[in-house]
C-alpha positions in Angstrom: 156.2 73.8 24.9 153.9 74.8 22.0 151.7 76.9 23.9 152.3 80.0 25.5 150.0 79.6 28.5 150.3 76.0 30.0 147.1 75.7 30.0 144.6 74.5 27.1 140.7 74.0 27.0 139.3 70.7 26.3 136.2 69.5 24.8 135.1 66.6 24.3 132.2 66.0 21.9 131.0 63.1 19.3 133.5 60.9 20.3 135.9 63.9 19.2 138.4 65.8 22.1 139.4 69.3 21.4 141.8 71.0 22.7 143.0 74.7 22.2 145.7 76.7 24.7 143.7 79.1 26.8 144.3 83.6 26.6 145.3 85.1 29.8 143.8 89.0 30.6 146.9 91.4 30.1 146.4 92.1 34.5 146.9 88.4 35.4 150.0 86.7 37.0 152.3 84.2 35.9 150.8 80.4 36.4 153.6 78.0 35.9 152.6 74.6 34.9 152.6 72.6 37.7 151.8 68.8 38.4 149.6 67.0 41.3 148.4 70.0 42.6 145.2 70.6 44.5 142.2 72.3 42.7 138.3 72.4 42.5 135.3 75.4 41.8 134.4 78.2 43.2 130.7 79.5 44.0 129.0 82.1 44.9 126.7 79.7 45.6 125.8 76.1 44.3 123.6 77.5 41.7 125.8 79.9 40.1 127.1 79.1 36.6 130.2 81.7 37.0 132.6 80.1 39.6 136.4 80.4 40.2 139.2 77.7 40.1 140.6 77.9 43.0 144.8 76.4 42.7 147.3 75.5 45.6 150.6 74.0 45.1 151.9 71.9 42.6 156.2 71.0 42.0 157.0 73.3 39.6 159.1 72.8 36.2 162.0 72.8 38.2 160.8 70.6 40.5 160.8 73.2 43.1 157.6 72.4 45.5 155.0 75.8 44.7 153.0 76.6 48.2 151.0 79.7 46.2 147.2 79.6 46.0 145.5 81.1 42.6 142.3 82.3 41.5 141.6 81.6 37.3 138.5 82.8 36.6 137.0 82.6 32.9 136.7 87.4 32.1 135.7 86.5 28.1 134.5 83.8 25.6 134.3 83.8 22.1 134.3 81.4 18.9 138.3 82.3 17.9 139.4 82.6 22.2 138.6 82.3 25.1 140.4 84.2 28.1 140.7 84.3 32.1 142.0 86.0 34.5 144.9 85.1 37.0 145.0 86.6 40.1 147.8 85.8 42.9 146.5 84.9 46.9 148.2 86.1 50.2 147.2 84.6 52.7 148.0 85.2 56.6 148.6 82.6 59.7 148.6 80.0 59.2 150.1 79.7 55.9 149.7 75.4 54.5 153.5 74.4 53.6 155.2 73.7 49.7 152.9 70.3 49.1 151.9 68.3 46.0 149.2 65.1 46.1 146.4 67.1 48.4 143.0 68.3 48.0 141.5 71.7 48.6 137.5 71.3 48.8 135.0 74.0 49.9 132.3 73.7 52.3 129.4 76.2 52.5 127.3 76.7 56.7 125.2 79.0 58.4 125.7 81.1 54.6 129.3 81.4 55.2 131.9 79.0 52.6 135.7 78.3 53.1 137.9 76.6 51.9 139.8 72.8 53.3 143.0 72.1 53.2 144.1 68.2 53.7 147.2 65.9 52.8 150.1 65.9 50.8 153.5 65.5 50.0 156.8 68.0 51.2 160.7 67.6 50.5 162.4 67.0 53.5 162.8 69.9 55.6 166.3 71.1 54.5 168.2 70.7 58.4 167.3 66.8 58.0 168.8 66.4 54.5 171.5 64.4 53.6 174.0 64.2 50.5 172.1 61.0 49.1 168.3 61.9 50.0 168.4 65.3 49.2 165.3 65.3 47.3 163.7 62.7 49.2 160.2 62.9 50.1 157.1 63.2 53.2 154.2 62.7 54.0 153.0 66.9 55.8 151.6 66.7 59.0 147.9 64.9 58.9 146.2 68.8 59.2 143.0 70.6 58.3 143.5 73.9 57.2 140.4 76.1 56.9 140.5 79.0 54.2 138.8 81.6 55.1 139.5 84.2 51.2 137.7 86.7 51.9 140.2 88.0 55.2 142.9 86.1 53.6 143.8 84.0 57.0 143.9 80.9 57.1 143.9 78.0 60.7 145.1 74.8 60.7 143.6 72.0 63.9 144.9 69.0 64.8 142.4 66.0 64.9 143.0 63.5 67.0 142.0 61.3 64.7 144.2 61.8 61.2 147.6 60.3 62.9 148.6 59.6 59.5 149.8 61.9 56.5 147.8 60.6 53.3 148.9 61.5 49.5 146.7 61.1 46.8 143.6 60.6 48.3 139.6 61.5 47.3 138.1 63.6 49.1 133.7 64.9 48.5 131.9 67.9 49.2 129.2 68.9 49.8 127.1 70.9 52.0 129.5 71.6 55.2 130.9 68.5 55.0 134.0 66.3 53.2 135.0 62.4 52.7 137.7 61.8 53.2 138.8 58.0 51.3 142.0 56.0 51.2 145.4 58.1 50.0 148.6 56.8 50.6 151.1 57.0 53.9 154.5 56.8 53.2 155.5 56.5 56.5 153.5 53.7 56.5 153.7 52.5 53.4 150.3 51.4 53.2 147.3 52.8 51.2 144.7 53.7 54.2 141.3 52.1 54.3 140.1 54.5 56.5 137.0 56.4 55.5 137.0 60.1 57.4 134.3 62.4 57.9 135.2 65.6 58.8 132.4 68.7 59.3 132.6 72.3 59.4 130.8 74.5 61.7 130.6 78.0 60.4 129.2 80.4 63.8 129.7 84.3 64.1 132.8 82.6 66.4 135.6 80.6 65.4 134.9 77.3 63.9 134.4 73.4 64.6 136.0 70.7 63.3 135.2 68.1 64.3 136.0 64.5 62.3 134.3 61.2 62.9 136.9 57.5 61.2 133.6 55.5 59.5 133.2 51.8 58.4 133.3 51.2 55.0 136.3 52.3 53.6 138.8 51.3 50.6 142.0 50.7 50.5 143.0 53.0 47.5 145.6 55.8 45.7 144.7 57.7 43.1 141.2 56.8 42.7 138.7 59.0 40.1 135.6 60.2 41.0 133.1 61.3 39.0 129.3 62.8 39.7 126.3 61.5 38.5 123.7 63.4 40.3 123.1 65.6 42.9 123.7 62.7 45.3 125.4 60.3 43.9 129.0 60.2 42.5 131.1 56.6 41.0 134.7 56.2 41.7 137.1 55.0 39.2 141.0 53.5 38.8 143.6 54.1 41.2 145.7 51.4 42.8 146.1 48.5 45.5 148.9 48.6 45.4 152.1 49.9 43.5 152.0 47.2 40.9 148.6 45.9 40.9 145.7 48.7 39.9 142.1 48.9 41.0 139.8 48.2 37.9 136.6 47.5 40.1 133.8 50.7 40.7 131.7 51.6 43.1 129.0 54.4 43.5 128.6 56.4 46.1 125.5 58.0 47.4 125.5 60.9 50.0 122.3 60.9 51.2 121.0 62.7 54.9 124.7 63.2 55.8 125.0 59.8 55.2 127.9 58.1 52.6 126.6 54.4 50.8 129.5 53.2 49.7 128.5 49.9 46.9 130.2 48.0 44.6 128.7 48.6 41.0 129.3 47.4 37.3 133.2 48.0 36.4 132.9 48.5 32.1 134.6 45.9 29.5 138.4 47.5 29.6 140.1 47.2 27.1 143.4 44.1 26.4 145.1 47.7 26.8 144.1 49.2 30.1 143.9 45.5 31.3 148.0 44.5 30.8 149.0 48.1 31.1 151.6 49.4 34.1 150.5 52.5 34.8 147.4 54.7 34.1 146.2 57.8 34.7 143.5 60.6 34.1 140.8 62.5 35.4 136.9 63.1 36.3 136.2 65.7 33.6 132.6 66.2 35.4 128.6 65.8 34.0 129.9 61.7 34.4 132.9 61.6 32.3 136.2 60.2 33.1 139.2 60.5 31.0 142.2 58.1 31.0 145.2 57.4 29.7 148.3 55.4 29.3 151.5 55.7 28.8 152.5 54.4 24.7 156.0 51.8 26.4 152.7 49.8 26.9 152.1 49.1 23.3 154.0 48.0 20.4 153.1 51.0 17.7 153.9 54.2 19.0 156.2 53.7 22.5 156.7 57.8 22.9 152.8 58.4 22.6 149.7 58.3 25.5 146.8 56.8 24.6 143.4 58.4 25.8 140.3 57.4 26.2 136.8 57.8 27.6 134.4 55.9 29.5 131.1 57.6 30.9 129.4 56.6 34.3 125.7 57.1 33.8 122.7 56.5 36.0 120.2 54.0 35.6 117.9 55.9 33.4 120.1 56.8 31.0 121.2 54.4 27.9 122.3 51.6 29.2 124.6 51.5 26.0 127.1 54.6 27.1 128.6 52.7 30.0 130.5 50.5 27.2 134.0 52.2 27.4 135.3 53.5 23.7 138.8 54.5 22.5 138.3 58.2 21.3 142.0 59.5 20.6 146.1 59.0 20.9 148.1 61.2 20.6 152.0 61.5 20.1 153.6 63.4 23.3 156.1 65.9 21.7 157.8 65.5 24.9 161.2 64.7 25.4 161.3 61.6 27.3 164.8 62.6 29.0 163.0 65.9 30.3 160.0 64.7 32.1 159.9 63.5 35.7 157.8 59.7 35.9 154.1 58.8 36.1 153.9 59.2 40.8 150.6 57.7 41.4 148.7 58.3 37.5 148.1 62.2 38.7 149.6 62.8 35.4 147.1 65.1 34.7 144.7 67.0 36.0 140.9 68.9 35.2 138.8 70.4 36.7 136.1 71.6 34.2 133.5 70.0 33.5 132.9 68.6 29.7 130.8 71.6 28.2 131.8 74.1 30.5 133.6 75.6 28.8 131.6 75.5 24.9 130.7 77.8 22.5 127.6 78.6 20.6 125.9 75.4 18.8 125.8 78.0 16.1 130.1 78.4 15.8 131.7 76.1 13.9 135.3 76.1 13.6 137.0 77.6 11.0 141.0 77.0 10.2 141.2 81.0 9.0 139.8 82.2 12.5 142.7 81.4 14.4 145.5 83.6 14.5 148.9 83.2 14.4 150.0 79.8 16.2 153.6 81.5 16.4 152.5 83.1 19.4 148.5 81.8 20.1 149.9 77.7 19.9 148.0 75.3 17.5 144.7 73.7 17.6 144.3 69.7 18.4 141.6 67.6 17.3 142.2 63.5 16.9 139.8 60.9 16.7 140.1 57.1 16.6 
């Protein structure tokens, strides 16, 4: 509520977390605070430094579901503030219904790119609602949506291998392939053990979408994936069941159009993390994961969230950085009566790499540089 834009920049340096409100250009559209949206980045090519954020769906402040797609890009950056532009995109064709808890990825094939949207939950259709269950949610149909932003069109595909709707699953994209892992099915009340491989071919004519069910899947929902090298990822967190957290970690290797998932050494979790019922967080890029637990699990400040940073490194990196360290505790300014309970741990969504908003190293923070906080919000620096 103290931030006029609803979007914050987070930066972690030397176990210090900095948080600052973002600004938007005058030609930007309104971007509401969204919970559980699908987010990904869109680059002109794999090595490009300039990219856009794609944001679709999510829950609005009124607890409605959004069906809108936004493009957010950085337009200016100084030591005092960073300005983004947000544009709403219109789509034609098979437009995905409003949803949350889904994923969106970008694939590249034959020199072309498309976005792929899958999964999620939606409210029960109006014709099927009852007074007792007016706002109940259901699985979205397990359709795969191909979105061509260049022409503003969307096409849905129904594949025989995808029979059940999924939400809060993991999706990893590499070139023309997307791997879908885990996820929760409301209809079956299960966390899927399946591992799906979606291959997208983009010839001059119509796209071709194929799905293969692979062995070696993991039954988990709300897990977090962070990338530690070009071909190596780490799977962290999530839930085995509603009352059981998944404390083990896995290494995922994508090479030669194949995927390999093996169990890896887990960090020494703190007692607070081991004993809490709910945890949440997201990938911060470059092998860093931000984790949080609600303060209700602790006796000190019950209305606070306690944050941790987990750094996942390859074998060539310093092993000392694999340990988990508590770096921040920040009291929530939100009235508990106005907030919706945690759902499948997706309370936070961070899509930027941890250093992607860094200013020049020569710049240092100076309180006098800040503008009137009645207009710009506030700056937070927290450390242990």
